[in-house]
PDB file as gemmi writes it, atoms N, CA and C in Angstrom:
CRYST1    1.000    1.000    1.000  90.00  90.00  90.00 P 1                      
ATOM      1  N   MET A   1       3.541 -17.553  -9.306  1.00  0.00           N  
ATOM      2  CA  MET A   1       2.389 -17.893  -8.482  1.00  0.00           C  
ATOM      3  C   MET A   1       1.144 -17.324  -9.153  1.00  0.00           C  
ATOM      4  N   ASN A   2       0.130 -18.133  -9.278  1.00  0.00           N  
ATOM      5  CA  ASN A   2      -1.113 -17.699  -9.901  1.00  0.00           C  
ATOM      6  C   ASN A   2      -1.890 -16.790  -8.956  1.00  0.00           C  
ATOM      7  N   CYS A   3      -2.642 -15.859  -9.529  1.00  0.00           N  
ATOM      8  CA  CYS A   3      -3.507 -14.986  -8.740  1.00  0.00           C  
ATOM      9  C   CYS A   3      -4.557 -15.848  -8.043  1.00  0.00           C  
ATOM     10  N   ILE A   4      -4.885 -15.478  -6.807  1.00  0.00           N  
ATOM     11  CA  ILE A   4      -5.847 -16.292  -6.049  1.00  0.00           C  
ATOM     12  C   ILE A   4      -7.277 -15.770  -6.136  1.00  0.00           C  
ATOM     13  N   ARG A   5      -7.470 -14.638  -6.819  1.00  0.00           N  
ATOM     14  CA  ARG A   5      -8.839 -14.138  -6.983  1.00  0.00           C  
ATOM     15  C   ARG A   5      -9.609 -15.066  -7.914  1.00  0.00           C  
ATOM     16  N   GLN A   6     -10.797 -15.415  -7.509  1.00  0.00           N  
ATOM     17  CA  GLN A   6     -11.614 -16.350  -8.270  1.00  0.00           C  
ATOM     18  C   GLN A   6     -11.855 -15.828  -9.682  1.00  0.00           C  
ATOM     19  N   GLY A   7     -11.526 -16.647 -10.666  1.00  0.00           N  
ATOM     20  CA  GLY A   7     -11.772 -16.306 -12.058  1.00  0.00           C  
ATOM     21  C   GLY A   7     -10.688 -15.476 -12.716  1.00  0.00           C  
ATOM     22  N   CYS A   8      -9.690 -15.028 -11.965  1.00  0.00           N  
ATOM     23  CA  CYS A   8      -8.624 -14.209 -12.557  1.00  0.00           C  
ATOM     24  C   CYS A   8      -7.529 -15.136 -13.091  1.00  0.00           C  
ATOM     25  N   PRO A   9      -7.160 -14.991 -14.363  1.00  0.00           N  
ATOM     26  CA  PRO A   9      -6.132 -15.849 -14.946  1.00  0.00           C  
ATOM     27  C   PRO A   9      -4.710 -15.306 -14.777  1.00  0.00           C  
ATOM     28  N   GLY A  10      -4.556 -14.225 -14.024  1.00  0.00           N  
ATOM     29  CA  GLY A  10      -3.258 -13.565 -13.899  1.00  0.00           C  
ATOM     30  C   GLY A  10      -2.233 -14.364 -13.127  1.00  0.00           C  
ATOM     31  N   VAL A  11      -0.965 -14.012 -13.353  1.00  0.00           N  
ATOM     32  CA  VAL A  11       0.162 -14.581 -12.620  1.00  0.00           C  
ATOM     33  C   VAL A  11       0.846 -13.436 -11.890  1.00  0.00           C  
ATOM     34  N   LEU A  12       1.028 -13.579 -10.569  1.00  0.00           N  
ATOM     35  CA  LEU A  12       1.613 -12.513  -9.764  1.00  0.00           C  
ATOM     36  C   LEU A  12       3.037 -12.208 -10.213  1.00  0.00           C  
ATOM     37  N   GLU A  13       3.360 -10.906 -10.276  1.00  0.00           N  
ATOM     38  CA  GLU A  13       4.673 -10.445 -10.683  1.00  0.00           C  
ATOM     39  C   GLU A  13       5.329  -9.692  -9.534  1.00  0.00           C  
ATOM     40  N   GLU A  14       6.658  -9.814  -9.429  1.00  0.00           N  
ATOM     41  CA  GLU A  14       7.389  -9.036  -8.435  1.00  0.00           C  
ATOM     42  C   GLU A  14       7.467  -7.589  -8.920  1.00  0.00           C  
ATOM     43  N   ARG A  15       7.064  -6.670  -8.047  1.00  0.00           N  
ATOM     44  CA  ARG A  15       7.101  -5.243  -8.367  1.00  0.00           C  
ATOM     45  C   ARG A  15       7.478  -4.469  -7.116  1.00  0.00           C  
ATOM     46  N   HIS A  16       7.808  -3.210  -7.305  1.00  0.00           N  
ATOM     47  CA  HIS A  16       7.989  -2.278  -6.195  1.00  0.00           C  
ATOM     48  C   HIS A  16       6.875  -1.259  -6.314  1.00  0.00           C  
ATOM     49  N   ILE A  17       6.094  -1.123  -5.249  1.00  0.00           N  
ATOM     50  CA  ILE A  17       4.891  -0.300  -5.289  1.00  0.00           C  
ATOM     51  C   ILE A  17       5.003   0.860  -4.295  1.00  0.00           C  
ATOM     52  N   VAL A  18       4.064   1.779  -4.414  1.00  0.00           N  
ATOM     53  CA  VAL A  18       3.874   2.836  -3.420  1.00  0.00           C  
ATOM     54  C   VAL A  18       2.649   2.429  -2.607  1.00  0.00           C  
ATOM     55  N   HIS A  19       2.800   2.423  -1.288  1.00  0.00           N  
ATOM     56  CA  HIS A  19       1.709   1.999  -0.402  1.00  0.00           C  
ATOM     57  C   HIS A  19       1.425   3.113   0.592  1.00  0.00           C  
ATOM     58  N   THR A  20       0.154   3.424   0.777  1.00  0.00           N  
ATOM     59  CA  THR A  20      -0.257   4.466   1.717  1.00  0.00           C  
ATOM     60  C   THR A  20      -1.152   3.839   2.774  1.00  0.00           C  
ATOM     61  N   PHE A  21      -0.896   4.180   4.034  1.00  0.00           N  
ATOM     62  CA  PHE A  21      -1.752   3.723   5.120  1.00  0.00           C  
ATOM     63  C   PHE A  21      -1.823   4.831   6.167  1.00  0.00           C  
ATOM     64  N   VAL A  22      -2.704   4.674   7.129  1.00  0.00           N  
ATOM     65  CA  VAL A  22      -2.903   5.685   8.167  1.00  0.00           C  
ATOM     66  C   VAL A  22      -2.531   5.077   9.511  1.00  0.00           C  
ATOM     67  N   ARG A  23      -1.694   5.813  10.257  1.00  0.00           N  
ATOM     68  CA  ARG A  23      -1.319   5.391  11.608  1.00  0.00           C  
ATOM     69  C   ARG A  23      -1.546   6.572  12.536  1.00  0.00           C  
ATOM     70  N   GLN A  24      -2.330   6.351  13.579  1.00  0.00           N  
ATOM     71  CA  GLN A  24      -2.659   7.387  14.562  1.00  0.00           C  
ATOM     72  C   GLN A  24      -3.196   8.639  13.872  1.00  0.00           C  
ATOM     73  N   GLY A  25      -4.033   8.428  12.861  1.00  0.00           N  
ATOM     74  CA  GLY A  25      -4.671   9.530  12.157  1.00  0.00           C  
ATOM     75  C   GLY A  25      -3.795  10.245  11.147  1.00  0.00           C  
ATOM     76  N   GLN A  26      -2.557   9.813  10.972  1.00  0.00           N  
ATOM     77  CA  GLN A  26      -1.633  10.468  10.050  1.00  0.00           C  
ATOM     78  C   GLN A  26      -1.333   9.546   8.862  1.00  0.00           C  
ATOM     79  N   PRO A  27      -1.444  10.071   7.622  1.00  0.00           N  
ATOM     80  CA  PRO A  27      -1.117   9.237   6.466  1.00  0.00           C  
ATOM     81  C   PRO A  27       0.390   9.007   6.374  1.00  0.00           C  
ATOM     82  N   ILE A  28       0.751   7.800   5.987  1.00  0.00           N  
ATOM     83  CA  ILE A  28       2.152   7.436   5.778  1.00  0.00           C  
ATOM     84  C   ILE A  28       2.252   6.848   4.375  1.00  0.00           C  
ATOM     85  N   VAL A  29       3.194   7.345   3.587  1.00  0.00           N  
ATOM     86  CA  VAL A  29       3.423   6.875   2.225  1.00  0.00           C  
ATOM     87  C   VAL A  29       4.786   6.196   2.187  1.00  0.00           C  
ATOM     88  N   VAL A  30       4.821   4.962   1.667  1.00  0.00           N  
ATOM     89  CA  VAL A  30       6.065   4.207   1.573  1.00  0.00           C  
ATOM     90  C   VAL A  30       6.311   3.892   0.099  1.00  0.00           C  
ATOM     91  N   GLU A  31       7.478   4.283  -0.403  1.00  0.00           N  
ATOM     92  CA  GLU A  31       7.860   4.005  -1.787  1.00  0.00           C  
ATOM     93  C   GLU A  31       8.768   2.782  -1.840  1.00  0.00           C  
ATOM     94  N   ASN A  32       8.870   2.188  -3.013  1.00  0.00           N  
ATOM     95  CA  ASN A  32       9.769   1.051  -3.274  1.00  0.00           C  
ATOM     96  C   ASN A  32       9.466  -0.167  -2.411  1.00  0.00           C  
ATOM     97  N   LEU A  33       8.203  -0.376  -2.098  1.00  0.00           N  
ATOM     98  CA  LEU A  33       7.802  -1.509  -1.268  1.00  0.00           C  
ATOM     99  C   LEU A  33       7.716  -2.764  -2.135  1.00  0.00           C  
ATOM    100  N   PRO A  34       8.496  -3.816  -1.823  1.00  0.00           N  
ATOM    101  CA  PRO A  34       8.424  -5.036  -2.633  1.00  0.00           C  
ATOM    102  C   PRO A  34       7.090  -5.748  -2.416  1.00  0.00           C  
ATOM    103  N   ALA A  35       6.494  -6.194  -3.527  1.00  0.00           N  
ATOM    104  CA  ALA A  35       5.192  -6.852  -3.465  1.00  0.00           C  
ATOM    105  C   ALA A  35       5.032  -7.774  -4.665  1.00  0.00           C  
ATOM    106  N   LEU A  36       4.083  -8.685  -4.545  1.00  0.00           N  
ATOM    107  CA  LEU A  36       3.644  -9.487  -5.683  1.00  0.00           C  
ATOM    108  C   LEU A  36       2.313  -8.897  -6.133  1.00  0.00           C  
ATOM    109  N   VAL A  37       2.209  -8.570  -7.431  1.00  0.00           N  
ATOM    110  CA  VAL A  37       1.027  -7.878  -7.947  1.00  0.00           C  
ATOM    111  C   VAL A  37       0.504  -8.607  -9.181  1.00  0.00           C  
ATOM    112  N   CYS A  38      -0.807  -8.791  -9.250  1.00  0.00           N  
ATOM    113  CA  CYS A  38      -1.434  -9.371 -10.440  1.00  0.00           C  
ATOM    114  C   CYS A  38      -1.588  -8.257 -11.477  1.00  0.00           C  
ATOM    115  N   PRO A  39      -1.037  -8.444 -12.683  1.00  0.00           N  
ATOM    116  CA  PRO A  39      -1.142  -7.410 -13.704  1.00  0.00           C  
ATOM    117  C   PRO A  39      -2.539  -7.275 -14.299  1.00  0.00           C  
ATOM    118  N   ILE A  40      -3.413  -8.237 -14.013  1.00  0.00           N  
ATOM    119  CA  ILE A  40      -4.768  -8.191 -14.574  1.00  0.00           C  
ATOM    120  C   ILE A  40      -5.746  -7.523 -13.615  1.00  0.00           C  
ATOM    121  N   CYS A  41      -5.810  -7.998 -12.367  1.00  0.00           N  
ATOM    122  CA  CYS A  41      -6.816  -7.478 -11.434  1.00  0.00           C  
ATOM    123  C   CYS A  41      -6.231  -6.566 -10.355  1.00  0.00           C  
ATOM    124  N   GLY A  42      -4.898  -6.537 -10.232  1.00  0.00           N  
ATOM    125  CA  GLY A  42      -4.269  -5.665  -9.241  1.00  0.00           C  
ATOM    126  C   GLY A  42      -4.142  -6.251  -7.856  1.00  0.00           C  
ATOM    127  N   TYR A  43      -4.573  -7.496  -7.667  1.00  0.00           N  
ATOM    128  CA  TYR A  43      -4.440  -8.136  -6.358  1.00  0.00           C  
ATOM    129  C   TYR A  43      -2.984  -8.051  -5.923  1.00  0.00           C  
ATOM    130  N   THR A  44      -2.748  -7.678  -4.657  1.00  0.00           N  
ATOM    131  CA  THR A  44      -1.392  -7.435  -4.172  1.00  0.00           C  
ATOM    132  C   THR A  44      -1.126  -8.259  -2.915  1.00  0.00           C  
ATOM    133  N   VAL A  45       0.070  -8.856  -2.860  1.00  0.00           N  
ATOM    134  CA  VAL A  45       0.488  -9.661  -1.717  1.00  0.00           C  
ATOM    135  C   VAL A  45       1.778  -9.066  -1.166  1.00  0.00           C  
ATOM    136  N   LEU A  46       1.801  -8.847   0.154  1.00  0.00           N  
ATOM    137  CA  LEU A  46       3.006  -8.383   0.829  1.00  0.00           C  
ATOM    138  C   LEU A  46       3.563  -9.510   1.677  1.00  0.00           C  
ATOM    139  N   ASP A  47       4.867  -9.690   1.639  1.00  0.00           N  
ATOM    140  CA  ASP A  47       5.554 -10.695   2.441  1.00  0.00           C  
ATOM    141  C   ASP A  47       5.446 -10.323   3.922  1.00  0.00           C  
ATOM    142  N   LEU A  48       5.441 -11.319   4.806  1.00  0.00           N  
ATOM    143  CA  LEU A  48       5.342 -11.050   6.245  1.00  0.00           C  
ATOM    144  C   LEU A  48       6.495 -10.181   6.748  1.00  0.00           C  
ATOM    145  N   ALA A  49       7.691 -10.362   6.210  1.00  0.00           N  
ATOM    146  CA  ALA A  49       8.833  -9.533   6.618  1.00  0.00           C  
ATOM    147  C   ALA A  49       8.620  -8.076   6.213  1.00  0.00           C  
ATOM    148  N   VAL A  50       7.994  -7.864   5.070  1.00  0.00           N  
ATOM    149  CA  VAL A  50       7.691  -6.499   4.617  1.00  0.00           C  
ATOM    150  C   VAL A  50       6.642  -5.882   5.532  1.00  0.00           C  
ATOM    151  N   LEU A  51       5.640  -6.668   5.926  1.00  0.00           N  
ATOM    152  CA  LEU A  51       4.622  -6.159   6.856  1.00  0.00           C  
ATOM    153  C   LEU A  51       5.241  -5.784   8.193  1.00  0.00           C  
ATOM    154  N   ASP A  52       6.168  -6.613   8.682  1.00  0.00           N  
ATOM    155  CA  ASP A  52       6.864  -6.283   9.930  1.00  0.00           C  
ATOM    156  C   ASP A  52       7.604  -4.961   9.794  1.00  0.00           C  
ATOM    157  N   LEU A  53       8.237  -4.745   8.656  1.00  0.00           N  
ATOM    158  CA  LEU A  53       8.945  -3.494   8.415  1.00  0.00           C  
ATOM    159  C   LEU A  53       7.980  -2.306   8.412  1.00  0.00           C  
ATOM    160  N   LEU A  54       6.821  -2.475   7.783  1.00  0.00           N  
ATOM    161  CA  LEU A  54       5.817  -1.403   7.765  1.00  0.00           C  
ATOM    162  C   LEU A  54       5.361  -1.059   9.176  1.00  0.00           C  
ATOM    163  N   PHE A  55       5.106  -2.083   9.982  1.00  0.00           N  
ATOM    164  CA  PHE A  55       4.649  -1.836  11.347  1.00  0.00           C  
ATOM    165  C   PHE A  55       5.725  -1.179  12.205  1.00  0.00           C  
ATOM    166  N   SER A  56       6.987  -1.373  11.827  1.00  0.00           N  
ATOM    167  CA  SER A  56       8.069  -0.790  12.625  1.00  0.00           C  
ATOM    168  C   SER A  56       8.354   0.669  12.264  1.00  0.00           C  
ATOM    169  N   LEU A  57       7.840   1.141  11.122  1.00  0.00           N  
ATOM    170  CA  LEU A  57       8.075   2.535  10.744  1.00  0.00           C  
ATOM    171  C   LEU A  57       7.379   3.472  11.728  1.00  0.00           C  
ATOM    172  N   ASP A  58       8.114   4.413  12.253  1.00  0.00           N  
ATOM    173  CA  ASP A  58       7.571   5.367  13.215  1.00  0.00           C  
ATOM    174  C   ASP A  58       8.043   6.764  12.833  1.00  0.00           C  
ATOM    175  N   PRO A  59       7.126   7.637  12.391  1.00  0.00           N  
ATOM    176  CA  PRO A  59       7.525   8.987  11.986  1.00  0.00           C  
ATOM    177  C   PRO A  59       8.201   9.781  13.107  1.00  0.00           C  
ATOM    178  N   ASP A  60       8.022   9.348  14.348  1.00  0.00           N  
ATOM    179  CA  ASP A  60       8.666  10.055  15.457  1.00  0.00           C  
ATOM    180  C   ASP A  60      10.136   9.674  15.605  1.00  0.00           C  
ATOM    181  N   THR A  61      10.529   8.513  15.067  1.00  0.00           N  
ATOM    182  CA  THR A  61      11.925   8.077  15.213  1.00  0.00           C  
ATOM    183  C   THR A  61      12.654   7.927  13.881  1.00  0.00           C  
ATOM    184  N   VAL A  62      11.916   7.807  12.785  1.00  0.00           N  
ATOM    185  CA  VAL A  62      12.511   7.697  11.452  1.00  0.00           C  
ATOM    186  C   VAL A  62      12.164   8.959  10.684  1.00  0.00           C  
ATOM    187  N   THR A  63      13.158   9.611  10.112  1.00  0.00           N  
ATOM    188  CA  THR A  63      12.926  10.864   9.395  1.00  0.00           C  
ATOM    189  C   THR A  63      12.372  10.579   8.008  1.00  0.00           C  
ATOM    190  N   PRO A  64      11.168  11.089   7.701  1.00  0.00           N  
ATOM    191  CA  PRO A  64      10.604  10.923   6.358  1.00  0.00           C  
ATOM    192  C   PRO A  64      11.458  11.677   5.333  1.00  0.00           C  
ATOM    193  N   ILE A  65      11.426  11.220   4.073  1.00  0.00           N  
ATOM    194  CA  ILE A  65      12.209  11.878   3.033  1.00  0.00           C  
ATOM    195  C   ILE A  65      11.454  13.042   2.397  1.00  0.00           C  
ATOM    196  N   GLY A  66      10.176  13.198   2.716  1.00  0.00           N  
ATOM    197  CA  GLY A  66       9.399  14.286   2.142  1.00  0.00           C  
ATOM    198  C   GLY A  66       8.013  14.345   2.744  1.00  0.00           C  
ATOM    199  N   GLN A  67       7.204  15.223   2.180  1.00  0.00           N  
ATOM    200  CA  GLN A  67       5.818  15.368   2.620  1.00  0.00           C  
ATOM    201  C   GLN A  67       4.920  15.268   1.398  1.00  0.00           C  
ATOM    202  N   ALA A  68       3.779  14.656   1.577  1.00  0.00           N  
ATOM    203  CA  ALA A  68       2.811  14.524   0.496  1.00  0.00           C  
ATOM    204  C   ALA A  68       1.568  15.323   0.835  1.00  0.00           C  
ATOM    205  N   PRO A  69       1.006  16.038  -0.147  1.00  0.00           N  
ATOM    206  CA  PRO A  69      -0.246  16.746   0.135  1.00  0.00           C  
ATOM    207  C   PRO A  69      -1.379  15.739   0.364  1.00  0.00           C  
ATOM    208  N   VAL A  70      -2.262  16.071   1.269  1.00  0.00           N  
ATOM    209  CA  VAL A  70      -3.401  15.219   1.580  1.00  0.00           C  
ATOM    210  C   VAL A  70      -4.662  16.005   1.264  1.00  0.00           C  
ATOM    211  N   PHE A  71      -5.543  15.411   0.482  1.00  0.00           N  
ATOM    212  CA  PHE A  71      -6.788  16.061   0.100  1.00  0.00           C  
ATOM    213  C   PHE A  71      -7.959  15.278   0.669  1.00  0.00           C  
ATOM    214  N   ARG A  72      -8.985  15.985   1.080  1.00  0.00           N  
ATOM    215  CA  ARG A  72     -10.207  15.344   1.562  1.00  0.00           C  
ATOM    216  C   ARG A  72     -11.352  15.850   0.697  1.00  0.00           C  
ATOM    217  N   LEU A  73     -12.043  14.932   0.030  1.00  0.00           N  
ATOM    218  CA  LEU A  73     -13.188  15.306  -0.788  1.00  0.00           C  
ATOM    219  C   LEU A  73     -14.398  15.483   0.114  1.00  0.00           C  
ATOM    220  N   PRO A  74     -15.270  16.427  -0.218  1.00  0.00           N  
ATOM    221  CA  PRO A  74     -16.475  16.605   0.610  1.00  0.00           C  
ATOM    222  C   PRO A  74     -17.398  15.398   0.447  1.00  0.00           C  
ATOM    223  N   LEU A  75     -18.056  15.046   1.543  1.00  0.00           N  
ATOM    224  CA  LEU A  75     -19.014  13.968   1.516  1.00  0.00           C  
ATOM    225  C   LEU A  75     -20.267  14.427   0.779  1.00  0.00           C  
ATOM    226  N   PRO A  76     -20.902  13.549   0.027  1.00  0.00           N  
ATOM    227  CA  PRO A  76     -22.139  13.942  -0.655  1.00  0.00           C  
ATOM    228  C   PRO A  76     -23.217  14.277   0.358  1.00  0.00           C  
ATOM    229  N   GLN A  77     -23.975  15.308   0.069  1.00  0.00           N  
ATOM    230  CA  GLN A  77     -25.077  15.716   0.948  1.00  0.00           C  
ATOM    231  C   GLN A  77     -26.308  14.869   0.656  1.00  0.00           C  
ATOM    232  N   PRO A  78     -27.015  14.430   1.705  1.00  0.00           N  
ATOM    233  CA  PRO A  78     -28.236  13.646   1.478  1.00  0.00           C  
ATOM    234  C   PRO A  78     -29.280  14.471   0.710  1.00  0.00           C  
ATOM    235  N   ALA A  79     -30.000  13.808  -0.140  1.00  0.00           N  
ATOM    236  CA  ALA A  79     -31.020  14.505  -0.956  1.00  0.00           C  
ATOM    237  C   ALA A  79     -32.273  14.757  -0.166  1.00  0.00           C  
TER     238      ALA A  79                                                      
END                                                                             
């Protein structure tokens, strides 16, 4: 499948990626997530079944395999 970004000549490739999102203020990191990724621009497509799986993940009922450090950079101060 060709990349859909305007002007990008890439062809989407099947890959397993690491995806991070925030739910209820808590970061969640998912490894080995199947996706289609453009090797040129990085455009990423997730299948609807994969999205359903992501939405079903609940840290209160599914035991995470580890913890990741979370860093917050300071916001720039107005001049």
